[in-house]
N, C-alpha and C positions, 0 to 999 in steps of 0.2 A: 558443526557444519558438515553435511554429507554431500555426496555427489548429486542426489536428487534436489537438495536445496539449491545448489549451484545451477543446475539445469533450469529449474523453474524461475530462479531469480533472473537468469538471462532472458527468459520469456517476458518477465516484468520489465526488464530494461528495454526490450523491443517496444513495449507499450509506452514507456517513458519517452522514447524517441518520437513516437507519434505526437505526444504533447509538445515536445521541443519543436517539431516541424510546424505546429500551429501557433508558435510563440506563446505557449502556455508553460508554466513552471513544469519541468519535465519529471513527473512522477508517474510511474506505471505499476500495474497490479495484475496478478492472475490468482485465481482460486482453483485449487486442485482437490479432486476427490478420486479415490481409487486409482491413483497414478495417471489421471487424465485432467487436463485443463478444462474446466467447465464454465469458466467466466473470465473475462478480461475487462480491464478498465484503464483509462488514463485521465489525467487531469484535464477537465474541460470547463473549469469555473468561469474563465473569461469568455471563452467562445460561446457558451450557453447562457452566460450572465446569471448563473445560479449558484448559490452558496454551497449546496449539497454536492456539487459535481466534482468531488475529489475522486481520485483513481479508485480508492477503496470502496467508496459509496457506489460508484458506477458498477464495480465488479460484484459487490454484495447484492445489489439489485438484480443484476443479470443472473447470478447463481440462485437466488430465491425463485425467480421466475422459471428458470430452467428445471429446478428440482421440485417446484410446486410446493414449497415449504419455506417458512422463515427460519427453520432450524438447519444450521449448517455444521452440526456437531461432528461430522466425519470429514470436514474440510480443513485445508490449510490455505491461508492467505499469504501471498508473497507480495511485498511492496518495496519499492526502491528507497523509500524515505521513512524514517520513524513516524508513525501515525500521530495525528493530532487528537485532541480530546474527543471530538465528534466521531471520528472514525474508530477510535479505540472503544468508545461506548457502543457503537454499532456492532463491533466484533463481539463484545460481551453479550449484547442482546441477541445476536444471531447464534450464539453458542458455538462459535468457531472453536475447533480443536487447537489450532496453532496459528500464530502470526510470525512470519519470518520477514525481517526487514534489513535493508542495506545501511544507508548513511544515517547518522544522527541528525536531528533537526533541533539545533540549539535554541531557537526562538519559540517553538511551540510543540516540541516532542512530548508525547504523553506516556512514554515508557521509562525513560531515564534522564532525559535532558532537562525538562521543566517540572514534570510531575509523573508519578507512576499510577496511571488509571487501572492497570492490571493487578493491583494489590489483591491479596487473598480474602478480603472480607466479603466479596460477592458470592452469590450462590453458584456461579459458574466461573471457573478460571480458564483463561486462554493461556496456553503455553507460548512463551515468546522466545525467539532466537534473534539476536541482534548481530549486525555487522557482516552479513553475507553479501559479498561483492560490494562492500562499502566504498572502496576506492573508485570503482567504476561508476557507481551511483553518484558519488560526490563529484567526480570529474564532469559528468553530464550537467549537474546543477551549476557548478562553477563556470563552465563554458557558457551556459545560458545566461547567468547573471552578468558575466563579463561582457557578453554581446549586448545585453540590455543596457548596461551603463554606457557603452560606446554610442548606441543609438540616441540616448538622452544627452 
C-alpha cells in the first residue's frame, strides 16, 4: 500500500457514501489513469433496478466512454469492497492494469474470499492489492447493514 493508493481509496469511499445516502449497499469506485481520476461509480443496483449497476461496472463504463476504448490497460481501479465474479471478469476483459480494494466480501468475493477469478491462466493478468483502508470500508458497510436491520 502506498500514499497514492490511500488517496484514491478515500475518493472511492466518498463514492460509497453516495450509495449509502441512497440506501444502497455502500460500495464506491474510482478509476485512475496518469494520476487523474477518469471515472467514478457507486452501487446503484436497487435505485436503477439493474443487475449490472455495481460501482465497478458503472466506473468501467464511464472510463471506456471517456477514453473511447474498451482497453483500460493503463488504468487502476479502486473499489471499497472485494469485487464479485461479474466485476472481476469485467476488469480482466477491460485489461485493467491494477485493482485495489478495501474490505473482504466473504459471501461473494472473487479474489480471495470465495474464489480467485484473477488466477494466472488468463491471457491478461490484473495486479490485485487487497486491504487498502479495509477498516474504513468495512465500517461503512457494517453501519449500513446495522441500520437496515433496525428498519426491518
